[in-house]
Every structure is written in C-alpha cells, then in structure tokens.
C-alpha positions in Angstrom: 22.1 31.3 -122.5 19.0 29.4 -121.0 18.8 25.7 -120.9 15.4 26.0 -120.9 13.8 24.5 -124.0 11.8 27.2 -126.2 8.6 25.5 -126.0 8.1 25.2 -122.4 9.3 28.9 -121.7 6.4 29.3 -124.1 4.6 27.2 -121.9 5.2 29.1 -118.5 4.5 32.4 -120.1 1.1 31.4 -121.2 0.1 30.0 -117.9 1.2 33.5 -116.4 -0.8 35.6 -118.7 -4.0 33.6 -117.6 -3.8 33.7 -113.4 -2.0 36.5 -113.0 -5.3 38.5 -114.0 -7.2 36.4 -111.0 -4.7 37.1 -107.8 -6.2 40.4 -105.6 -3.1 42.1 -104.0 -3.5 43.2 -100.1 -4.4 46.7 -100.6 -4.1 49.5 -97.8 -6.4 47.8 -95.7 -5.1 44.3 -95.1 -1.7 46.5 -95.0 -3.4 48.1 -92.1 -4.9 45.0 -90.4 -1.5 43.2 -91.0 0.6 46.0 -88.9 -2.2 46.0 -86.0 -1.8 42.1 -85.6 2.2 42.4 -85.6 1.8 45.2 -82.7 -0.3 43.7 -80.5 1.6 40.5 -80.8 5.0 42.7 -79.9 2.9 44.3 -77.0 1.8 40.9 -75.7 5.6 39.5 -76.1 6.9 42.2 -73.7 4.1 42.1 -71.2 4.6 38.5 -70.8 8.5 39.1 -70.4 7.8 41.8 -67.8 5.3 39.4 -65.6 8.2 36.8 -66.1 11.0 39.0 -64.8 8.5 40.4 -61.9 7.4 36.9 -60.6 10.9 35.1 -60.9 12.3 36.9 -57.7 9.1 36.3 -55.8 9.5 32.7 -56.6 12.5 32.2 -55.7 12.7 34.2 -52.1 9.2 32.3 -51.5 11.4 29.1 -51.9 13.7 30.5 -49.1 11.1 30.9 -46.3 10.0 28.8 -44.0 6.3 28.9 -44.8 6.3 28.7 -47.9 3.9 32.1 -48.8 4.5 34.1 -51.6 4.0 37.6 -51.1 0.5 38.8 -53.4 0.8 41.8 -56.2 -1.0 45.0 -54.7 -4.7 45.2 -56.3 -3.4 48.2 -58.6 -2.0 45.0 -60.9 1.3 47.2 -60.8 4.5 44.3 -59.8 5.1 44.1 -56.6 9.2 44.9 -55.7 9.9 41.7 -53.7 11.5 42.4 -50.4 15.8 41.6 -50.7 16.4 38.3 -50.2 18.3 37.1 -47.3 21.8 35.5 -47.5 21.8 32.2 -48.2 22.9 30.8 -44.8 26.4 29.0 -44.1 27.0 25.6 -43.3 28.3 25.0 -39.9 30.8 22.8 -38.9 28.9 19.4 -37.6 29.3 19.3 -33.5 31.5 16.0 -32.6 28.9 14.1 -30.5 29.0 14.6 -26.8 31.1 12.0 -24.3 29.5 13.3 -21.0 26.0 12.6 -20.1 24.1 14.1 -17.3 22.8 12.1 -14.2 21.2 12.4 -10.8 23.9 11.6 -7.7 23.6 8.1 -6.7 21.5 7.6 -3.3 23.8 6.5 -0.2 23.9 2.6 0.2 21.6 1.9 3.2 22.9 -1.3 3.6 23.6 -2.3 7.6 25.4 -5.5 9.0 24.1 -6.6 12.0 27.6 -5.9 13.6 27.5 -2.2 12.1 23.9 -1.6 13.4 24.9 -2.8 17.1 27.8 -0.8 17.5 25.8 2.5 16.4 23.8 4.7 18.6 20.1 4.9 16.8 17.0 6.9 17.4 13.7 4.6 17.4 10.5 5.6 17.2 8.7 5.8 20.3 7.4 3.2 22.2 3.7 3.1 23.4 2.7 4.6 26.1 3.9 3.2 29.8 7.4 2.4 31.0 9.6 1.5 28.3 12.8 1.2 26.7 14.8 4.7 25.4 14.7 5.6 22.1 17.3 8.5 21.6 20.7 7.6 20.8 21.2 4.2 22.0 22.5 0.9 21.2 20.5 -2.1 20.3 21.7 -5.3 21.9 22.4 -8.9 20.8 20.8 -10.2 24.6 17.2 -9.9 26.3 18.6 -8.1 29.0 16.0 -6.0 31.4 15.2 -2.4 29.6 17.5 -2.8 26.9 16.5 -2.7 23.0 16.8 -6.1 21.5 17.8 -7.2 17.7 15.2 -9.7 16.6 15.9 -10.1 13.0 17.4 -8.0 10.4 17.0 -7.7 6.3 17.5 -5.2 3.8 16.0 -4.0 0.6 15.1 -0.7 -0.9 12.0 -0.2 1.0 11.8 3.8 -0.3 12.3 3.2 -4.0 15.4 5.4 -4.3 17.3 2.5 -6.3 19.8 2.1 -3.2 19.4 -0.6 -0.3 18.2 0.1 3.1 17.8 -1.9 6.3 15.0 -3.0 8.4 14.9 -4.3 11.8 12.9 -6.3 14.5 13.3 -4.8 17.8 11.7 -5.3 21.0 11.8 -3.4 24.2 12.9 -6.0 27.1 10.5 -5.8 29.7 9.6 -8.9 31.6 8.3 -11.2 29.0 5.6 -9.0 27.1 7.8 -6.1 25.9 6.3 -4.2 22.9 7.9 -4.6 19.6 8.3 -2.6 16.6 9.9 -3.0 12.6 11.6 -0.1 12.5 13.8 0.8 8.6 17.3 2.6 8.8 19.1 4.4 6.3 22.3 6.3 5.4 22.7 10.3 4.4 25.3 11.9 2.8 27.7 11.6 5.1 27.6 7.9 5.8 25.8 8.0 9.0 22.7 5.9 10.0 19.6 7.6 10.2 16.2 6.4 10.8 14.0 6.1 8.2 10.6 5.3 10.1 8.7 2.7 12.1 6.8 -0.1 9.8 4.5 -1.6 12.2 4.3 -1.9 16.1 2.3 -4.3 18.9 -0.2 -3.1 20.6 -2.4 -3.5 23.9 -5.0 -4.9 22.0 -3.5 -6.7 18.7 -1.2 -7.9 17.1 0.7 -8.7 20.6 3.5 -10.1 18.8 5.9 -9.9 16.0 7.3 -13.2 15.0 9.7 -12.5 11.5 10.0 -9.7 8.7 10.8 -10.5 5.0 11.8 -7.5 2.3 10.7 -8.2 -1.1 11.9 -7.3 -4.3 9.3 -4.9 -4.7 10.2 -3.3 -1.8 7.2 -4.2 0.2 8.3 -5.1 4.2 6.5 -8.4 5.1 5.6 -8.6 9.1 4.5 -12.1 10.3 2.1 -10.8 13.1 0.5 -12.9 16.1 -2.7 -11.9 17.9 -1.6 -13.1 21.4 2.0 -12.7 22.8 3.3 -15.9 24.3 4.8 -15.6 27.6 3.8 -16.7 31.4 3.6 -20.4 30.4 1.4 -20.2 27.2 3.3 -21.4 24.1 3.8 -19.4 20.8 1.5 -21.7 18.9 -1.5 -20.5 20.9 -1.3 -17.2 18.9 -2.7 -16.8 14.9 -0.2 -15.9 12.8 0.0 -13.5 9.7 1.9 -12.3 7.3 0.7 -8.4 6.5 2.7 -6.1 3.6 3.7 -2.6 4.3 5.2 -0.1 1.6 7.0 3.1 2.0 4.4 6.3 0.8 6.7 9.0 1.4 6.4 9.7 4.9 5.2 6.9 6.7 4.5 3.3 6.1 1.1 2.1 5.5 -0.7 -1.6 5.2 -0.8 -2.5 1.5 -1.7 -6.5 1.6 -2.8 -9.4 4.1 -5.1 -9.1 6.5 -6.4 -6.4 9.1 -7.8 -8.0 11.9 -7.9 -11.4 13.5 -10.7 -14.1 14.1 -12.0 -15.4 17.4 -8.8 -17.0 19.1 -9.9 -20.0 21.7 -6.9 -19.2 24.1 -7.8 -15.3 23.9 -10.0 -15.4 26.6 -9.6 -14.7 30.4 -11.8 -15.9 33.0 -11.9 -13.8 36.4 -13.9 -15.7 39.9 -15.0 -14.2 42.4 -17.1 -15.7 45.2 -18.3 -15.0 48.7 -18.1 -17.6 51.4 -21.2 -20.4 52.1 -22.7 -20.2 55.5 -25.3 -22.7 56.5 -28.0 -22.0 58.7 -30.0 -24.6 61.0 -33.5 -25.0 59.7 -36.6 -26.2 62.1 -36.7 -30.1 60.8 -32.9 -30.0 61.3 -31.3 -29.7 58.1 -28.8 -26.5 57.0 -29.2 -24.5 54.5 -27.0 -21.3 52.7 -26.3 -19.8 49.6 -23.1 -18.6 47.4 -23.0 -16.0 44.9 -20.1 -16.6 42.3 -19.2 -13.9 39.6 -17.8 -14.9 36.7 -16.2 -12.0 34.7 -14.5 -12.4 30.7 -12.4 -10.0 31.1 -10.6 -10.7 27.5 -12.0 -9.8 24.4 -12.1 -12.9 22.9 -15.5 -15.3 23.8 -15.9 -18.5 25.4 -18.0 -20.8 23.6 -18.8 -22.6 27.3 -17.9 -21.8 30.9 -17.4 -25.1 33.4 -18.1 -24.3 36.7 -17.1 -26.4 39.3 -17.3 -26.1 43.0 -15.4 -28.6 45.2 -17.4 -28.6 48.3 -17.8 -32.3 50.7 -20.5 -34.3 48.6 -23.0 -33.6 51.9 -23.4 -30.1 50.7 -25.8 -30.9 47.7 -27.8 -28.4 45.4 -30.6 -27.0 46.1 -33.0 -24.0 44.8 -34.1 -22.2 41.6 -30.4 -20.5 41.7 -28.7 -23.7 39.6 -31.9 -23.3 36.4 -28.7 -21.3 34.3 -26.8 -24.6 34.2 -27.0 -26.8 31.1 -26.6 -29.8 33.0 -27.9 -30.9 36.7 -26.0 -30.1 39.0 -27.7 -32.3 41.6 -26.8 -35.7 39.7 -22.6 -34.9 40.1 -21.1 -35.4 43.6 -18.0 -33.9 44.4 -17.1 -31.3 43.1 -20.4 -30.0 41.8 -20.4 -29.3 38.2 -22.4 -26.8 36.3 -21.7 -25.4 32.6 -22.8 -22.3 31.9 -23.8 -20.9 28.3 -21.2 -18.5 25.9 -19.9 -15.7 28.0 -18.1 -12.7 25.4 -15.3 -10.7 25.6 -15.9 -7.8 28.5 -19.0 -9.4 29.6 -19.7 -11.3 33.2 -22.4 -13.4 34.8 -23.9 -13.5 38.5 -25.3 -16.8 40.2 -26.9 -17.3 43.4 -26.3 -21.0 44.4 -28.1 -22.2 47.2 -27.1 -25.6 49.3 -28.3 -28.0 51.9 -27.2 -30.2 54.3 -29.3 -33.2 55.1 -30.8 -33.3 59.0 -28.1 -35.4 60.8 -25.4 -35.0 58.5 -22.5 -33.3 60.4 -20.5 -30.7 58.0 -17.6 -29.2 59.8 -15.7 -25.7 58.7 -13.4 -26.1 55.7 -12.6 -24.4 52.6 -13.4 -25.3 48.4 -12.1 -24.1 45.3 -14.6 -21.9 43.4 -13.3 -22.6 39.6 -14.2 -21.8 36.5 -12.3 -22.9 32.8 -13.5 -21.7 29.3 -14.7 -24.2 27.0 -14.7 -24.9 23.0 -17.5 -25.8 20.7 -17.1 -29.0 21.5 -17.2 -28.6 25.3 -13.3 -29.3 25.7 -11.8 -27.4 28.6 -9.3 -24.6 26.5 -6.0 -23.1 28.4 -5.8 -19.6 29.1 -3.4 -16.9 28.2 -3.6 -15.8 32.2 -5.2 -18.5 34.6 -4.3 -17.3 37.6 -7.6 -15.3 38.5 -9.6 -18.4 37.6 -10.0 -19.9 40.8 -11.6 -18.3 44.0 -11.3 -19.9 47.6 -13.9 -19.9 49.8 -14.8 -20.9 53.2 -17.9 -22.9 54.1 -19.2 -23.6 58.1 
C-alpha cells in the first residue's frame, strides 16, 4: 500500500496528462544520427590507439640513440616499423686509477768539475789558421806552458735547454803572450762520456783579441767578457776596451743574442811605423850646406791617431828649411834640438810621406853622426798615447 497522500497522487497524474503530449520522440532519423556519431567516435578512438602504439617504440628507440633522431614515417601514411632496439649496455666495472706515469728519460748530467775536465781527454773546436795547439783527444792543462791548452775559467748551467747542467770553459792555446782563446761548452752522453757541445766564441786576429771572463746565467745564456786589444808585450790589460756579450745555443751552434757587436775607437789601437833615409848635406856656393830627408809614417793598425808627433834628433846647427815643412801644424824653425813637427790625423791603414829640407849656415861645422827619427800618436788633447807595439816607431838615420 502506497504511503503517498491520495491528493498528491491525483496531482501527479494530472501533470503527466498535461505534459506527455508536448514531448516529441526521437524517431528513426534521430536514431540513425546517434548511431553514426557513436561509430565515428569509436573509429577515432581506435585510430588514436593505433598511432600511440606505433609511435611509442620509435620514441623509446630515439631516446637510446646518440643523435636523438626519430625515424620519419613513410609518405604512405602507414606507420613505420621501428628497427629492433639494441640491447641496453651493461655497465662495466670502473677501472682503478693508474699509479704509473710515462716520462721521458732524464738528460745526462753534464756538470764536469775542474779536476775531471783536466784529467779527461777532450776534443776542442779547431783553432784559427796558423800554428796552434792540438785539438783532438788532448788534455787541458792547469798551467801556461808553451803549446798547451790552458784552462782559464769554468762555469756550469743548462745552456742547451734539456733540463740538465752543462759545463762551459775558457781555454787558451799558449803561444807566447798572445795565443788564441775560445769558450767551449761540454756535456756528457748517455754513457757518461765527456763530449764537446760546441764553441761559444773565440778571439780573432782583428777583434775581439782577448777573452777575460765568462758567466752562465739562469736562462742558459753564456756571458763572455771580450776585449778589443790583447794585453802582453809590455802593455797592460787596462788598455783593452771590455764588453759583456751574451750567447745562446740555437740547436747546432751558439749565436750572440745580447751585448754590443763592435768596438769603438781605442786610442791605444795605433801602430805607427817609421822609415827614413839618411841626410846628406851638400855645400852651396855661399858656403852653406843643405840636404833633404824623406820620412814615411804608416799607421799599421785599424785605429786612428788623432795627431802624430814627429821628432828628429838632429844637432841644433842643422835647421829646417824649405816648403816640405808645410804639413806641420807648428813652426819647426822655432824649435831647437830635437826638431818637432806635429801632424794631423792619421787613420788606420794610411800613411804620410814627407820630404824635409835642412840647412847648415856657412861657417858652421857639422860632422857625421846618427839621429833618431821618431813618430808617436797623440790623442785629441795632444797628449802622447802609448802604443801596443812601439818597437817600430823609431828609425835611425845618418847625417853627414
């Protein structure tokens, strides 16, 4: 039995009767449209599912590739079957870090003591042309005996850049007081044998004529103190102009890399050579006597003489006369014994010839004798400069 109030039931029944006639049913057309919509939705769902199933392996395979490329489907629109995926790599066991390193063999130690160098036969670079000391398998000596290779100085440093120390020595071939000199670099080979690396620098007939000292600095440069004039024969080493020049190893030989490359004029670098004929006096009708002397002054060195002082040690009774004295800067007739004539600059390799006249007054007696004809270089202040080699500055003549 229903619990609804009879009055409410009657009200619902009246409402149904009024509204049912106003609602239209779906009919066959609406049913067909609904069926087509449902089929289309089902087909789209199937297609989407197929695409998802086809693309998923491709994306997964691309994720494993190095270049990240994704295969492109064929133009037919059909899904492209992806290639079989490579098996996932198996993680390898990490290697333990190596405790050994590869290094180049160390260069031989080229440090040679003074005692070892003196006691070991060595080969020296050739000395300059002319008489010299031996160079092949000879022992360098600690003294300056004639005809030996004398060790003057020694230093050490890495001169060839191989990381090991080499030995540099200053050696002289003893020939009197002016034997040639050279700085030589030595090393050791892999067997420990002393070998010659090369010559750093050597003296020459021109300049430098002397090597005073050497020093190997931290960067491998070999510094050598060179001089333009070789001391000896009575002249001091202070006359030589000194320079420090640096040399570096260039793979096959040494080359200068620092310091001056030439010397300026050295006032001592002069060598005047004097020659002269005798003075023969002839008697003139007035009873006076006259004659001439030809004097030749040559500068055999390379350096110039700023001025030249010529002196003739003739007796005071023999006086200058004639035009031959015009080259003198002073007036020779005002001088007594000796007769002085100051000449101008005389460059290296040049010479001057003078024909000088003399006269003895009538009634003056002059016998036969000898006289010195002497020429000396002077500097810009007219002070006489000592020469390196002065034995040929004077000629002895006879007058009669």
